[in-house]
C-alpha positions as CSV (number, residue, x, y, z in Angstrom):
1,X,0.0,-0.2,-0.3
2,X,1.5,3.3,-1.3
3,X,1.8,6.6,0.9
4,X,-1.1,8.8,0.0
5,X,-0.6,11.1,-3.6
6,X,-2.8,14.0,-1.3
7,X,0.1,14.8,2.2
8,X,-3.4,17.1,4.0
9,X,-6.0,14.4,3.0
10,X,-7.5,14.0,7.0
11,X,-5.9,16.8,8.5
12,X,-7.2,19.7,10.2
13,X,-7.2,23.6,9.0
14,X,-3.6,25.1,9.1
15,X,-3.5,26.6,12.5
16,X,-1.6,30.2,13.3
17,X,1.3,28.1,13.6
18,X,0.9,26.2,10.7
19,X,0.6,29.2,8.6
20,X,3.9,30.9,11.1
21,X,6.1,28.3,10.1
22,X,5.3,27.7,6.3
23,X,6.2,32.2,6.8
24,X,9.9,31.1,8.5
25,X,11.0,28.8,5.4
26,X,10.1,31.3,2.7
27,X,11.7,33.9,4.5
28,X,14.6,31.5,5.7
29,X,14.1,32.2,9.3
30,X,16.7,31.0,12.0
31,X,19.3,30.5,9.6
32,X,22.5,31.7,11.1
33,X,25.4,29.7,8.3
34,X,27.9,29.1,11.2
35,X,29.8,26.0,10.3
36,X,28.7,23.1,12.6
37,X,30.9,21.0,15.0
38,X,30.0,18.3,16.4
39,X,32.1,17.0,18.1
40,X,33.2,19.7,20.1
41,X,29.8,21.4,20.6
42,X,27.0,19.9,22.0
43,X,24.5,22.4,21.0
44,X,23.9,22.9,16.9
45,X,24.0,26.0,15.0
46,X,21.0,28.3,15.3
47,X,19.8,26.5,18.4
48,X,19.0,28.0,22.2
49,X,18.9,25.4,25.0
50,X,15.3,25.0,26.6
51,X,14.3,23.1,30.4
52,X,11.0,23.1,29.7
53,X,9.2,20.6,27.0
54,X,7.8,23.2,24.1
55,X,4.4,21.5,22.8
56,X,4.0,21.9,19.1
57,X,1.4,20.2,16.7
58,X,-1.6,21.0,14.1
59,X,-3.6,22.5,15.9
60,X,-5.3,19.2,16.9
61,X,-3.6,16.6,19.9
62,X,-5.6,13.2,19.0
63,X,-6.9,11.3,21.9
64,X,-6.4,7.9,21.3
65,X,-7.2,5.1,24.7
66,X,-4.9,2.5,25.5
67,X,-7.8,0.3,24.0
68,X,-7.7,1.8,21.1
69,X,-4.2,2.1,19.7
70,X,-2.9,0.0,17.0
71,X,0.6,0.2,15.1
72,X,0.3,-1.2,11.7
73,X,3.8,-2.1,9.9
74,X,3.8,-2.4,6.1
75,X,5.1,-2.3,3.1
76,X,8.2,-3.3,1.5
77,X,8.3,-6.0,4.2
78,X,8.3,-9.5,4.6
79,X,6.0,-9.9,7.6
80,X,3.7,-7.3,8.4
81,X,2.6,-7.0,11.8
82,X,-0.1,-5.1,13.3
83,X,0.1,-4.6,17.1
84,X,-1.9,-3.6,19.6
85,X,-0.5,-1.8,23.0
86,X,-0.4,-4.5,25.2
87,X,1.4,-6.4,22.1
88,X,3.9,-3.8,21.1
89,X,4.9,-3.7,25.0
90,X,5.4,-7.2,24.9
91,X,8.4,-6.2,21.9
92,X,11.9,-6.1,24.1
93,X,11.9,-2.6,25.8
94,X,15.1,0.0,25.9
95,X,15.7,3.0,27.4
96,X,17.9,5.7,25.4
97,X,18.4,8.9,26.6
98,X,19.6,11.5,24.2
99,X,19.2,15.2,23.5
100,X,16.5,16.5,21.2
101,X,16.3,19.7,18.3
102,X,13.6,21.4,17.2
103,X,13.4,23.5,14.1
104,X,11.7,25.9,15.9
105,X,15.2,27.0,17.1
106,X,15.0,24.7,20.9
107,X,17.4,22.1,21.9
108,X,16.5,19.9,25.0
109,X,19.1,18.0,26.5
110,X,19.3,14.1,28.6
111,X,16.0,12.9,27.9
112,X,14.9,9.8,28.2
113,X,12.9,7.5,26.6
114,X,11.6,4.1,26.9
115,X,10.3,1.9,24.3
116,X,10.9,0.0,21.2
117,X,14.2,0.6,19.3
118,X,13.6,1.1,15.7
119,X,16.3,-1.8,15.4
120,X,14.2,-4.0,17.0
121,X,11.5,-2.9,15.2
122,X,13.3,-3.4,11.4
123,X,14.8,-7.4,12.7
124,X,10.3,-8.3,13.6
125,X,9.6,-7.0,10.2
126,X,12.6,-7.7,7.9
127,X,12.4,-5.0,5.3
128,X,12.4,-6.2,1.1
129,X,15.5,-5.5,-0.5
130,X,12.6,-2.5,-2.2
131,X,12.9,-0.2,0.9
132,X,14.8,2.6,0.9
133,X,12.9,5.3,2.8
134,X,10.1,4.8,5.7
135,X,6.9,7.0,5.4
136,X,5.2,7.5,9.4
137,X,1.7,8.0,9.3
138,X,0.1,10.0,12.9
139,X,-3.5,9.5,13.9
140,X,-3.8,13.1,13.7
141,X,-3.3,13.2,9.6
142,X,0.1,13.7,9.3
143,X,3.2,12.5,7.7
144,X,6.9,12.1,7.3
145,X,9.4,10.8,5.4
146,X,12.5,10.0,6.6
147,X,15.1,7.0,5.4
148,X,15.8,3.5,6.2
149,X,19.1,4.3,7.4
150,X,17.8,7.6,10.0
151,X,14.8,5.4,10.6
152,X,17.6,2.4,11.7
153,X,19.6,5.3,14.1
154,X,21.4,3.0,16.4
155,X,19.3,5.9,19.4
156,X,15.7,5.6,17.8
157,X,13.1,4.1,19.0
158,X,9.5,4.4,19.3
159,X,8.9,5.7,22.6
160,X,5.6,5.5,24.3
161,X,7.5,6.3,27.8
162,X,9.5,9.6,29.4
163,X,11.3,10.4,32.5
164,X,9.6,6.6,33.1
165,X,6.4,8.2,33.0
166,X,3.5,7.3,29.9
167,X,3.9,9.8,27.0
168,X,1.4,12.3,27.8
169,X,-1.1,12.8,24.8
170,X,0.9,16.7,24.2
171,X,4.1,14.9,23.2
172,X,2.7,12.5,20.9
173,X,1.1,9.2,23.5
174,X,0.2,6.9,23.7
175,X,3.7,5.9,21.0
176,X,5.5,8.7,19.2
177,X,8.8,8.5,17.2
178,X,11.8,9.7,18.3
179,X,15.2,9.7,16.3
180,X,17.3,12.5,17.8
181,X,19.6,13.1,14.7
182,X,17.0,14.5,12.8
183,X,15.3,18.0,13.8
184,X,11.8,16.9,15.7
185,X,9.2,17.2,13.4
186,X,10.9,14.0,12.0
187,X,9.5,12.5,15.4
188,X,6.4,11.5,14.6
189,X,3.8,12.1,17.2
190,X,0.5,10.0,17.9
191,X,2.1,7.3,15.8
192,X,-0.4,4.9,13.8
193,X,1.2,3.2,10.5
194,X,4.9,3.2,9.8
195,X,5.5,2.3,6.2
196,X,8.5,0.9,4.1
197,X,9.2,2.2,0.2
198,X,11.7,2.4,-2.3
199,X,10.6,5.4,-3.5
200,X,10.5,8.8,-1.4
201,X,7.4,10.5,-0.6
202,X,7.7,13.7,1.0
203,X,4.9,14.5,4.2
204,X,3.4,17.7,5.5
205,X,6.4,19.7,6.7
206,X,8.5,18.8,3.4
207,X,6.1,19.7,0.6
208,X,5.5,23.1,2.6
209,X,8.9,24.5,2.4
210,X,11.3,22.5,4.9
211,X,14.5,20.5,4.1
212,X,14.0,16.5,3.0
213,X,16.1,14.9,6.2
214,X,16.9,17.4,8.4
215,X,19.3,17.5,10.2
216,X,20.3,19.7,13.0
217,X,24.1,20.5,12.3
218,X,24.2,20.7,8.7
219,X,21.1,23.3,9.4
220,X,19.1,21.4,7.2
221,X,15.8,23.2,8.1
222,X,14.5,24.4,4.5
223,X,13.8,23.0,1.3
224,X,17.3,24.8,-0.1
225,X,19.6,24.5,3.4
226,X,22.3,22.2,3.0
227,X,21.4,20.4,-0.7
228,X,19.3,17.2,0.2
229,X,21.4,14.8,1.7
230,X,20.1,12.0,2.0
231,X,22.7,8.8,2.9
232,X,19.8,5.8,1.6
233,X,20.7,6.5,-2.0
């Protein structure tokens, strides 16, 4: 089953924040052009450190009770999966402590997430040789795309808990993706489906002027920043 041709299908009307963020892409707001030094600096260029955890969404926070939450994994895989929350939490569980970086310029250090490593999910479903990209689908209609290589990063996981507590609805609970080395819009909240595909399908922000990959250290905020840097090719 392929990704929908219309990435806006099922989404609420643009919120004030969504409209503002589209304007940021048009004006290339927050771009510093400073050289990245990931080996020496902990904070990527143009970011500032926060202690709270800002809440950003498309204006809709779906309320999914645990007994109704389900995750489908399909597309170019040898073994499709359909997990309830109980089935998902019966998979191998891991804890990752990592920094996160939002394209709106905030970064937060030492976030402790618990869930299923994407490496363990990949072992369960076994992507075929055709699979090169992963399309993330969310309960609010949001989609975003990542390469298979980025999805498979050692510290990437599908998180159901944060700092020892269930992940809140505001931050994407019951389950969200966390890919720490990319800007956080790639870490889809309220995840409902993971689709493995051969051809790439840009998602909600990618068709609104945001970069197809989103590496914070390269300041890949917008579609013309730093090239299309696709390690999956």
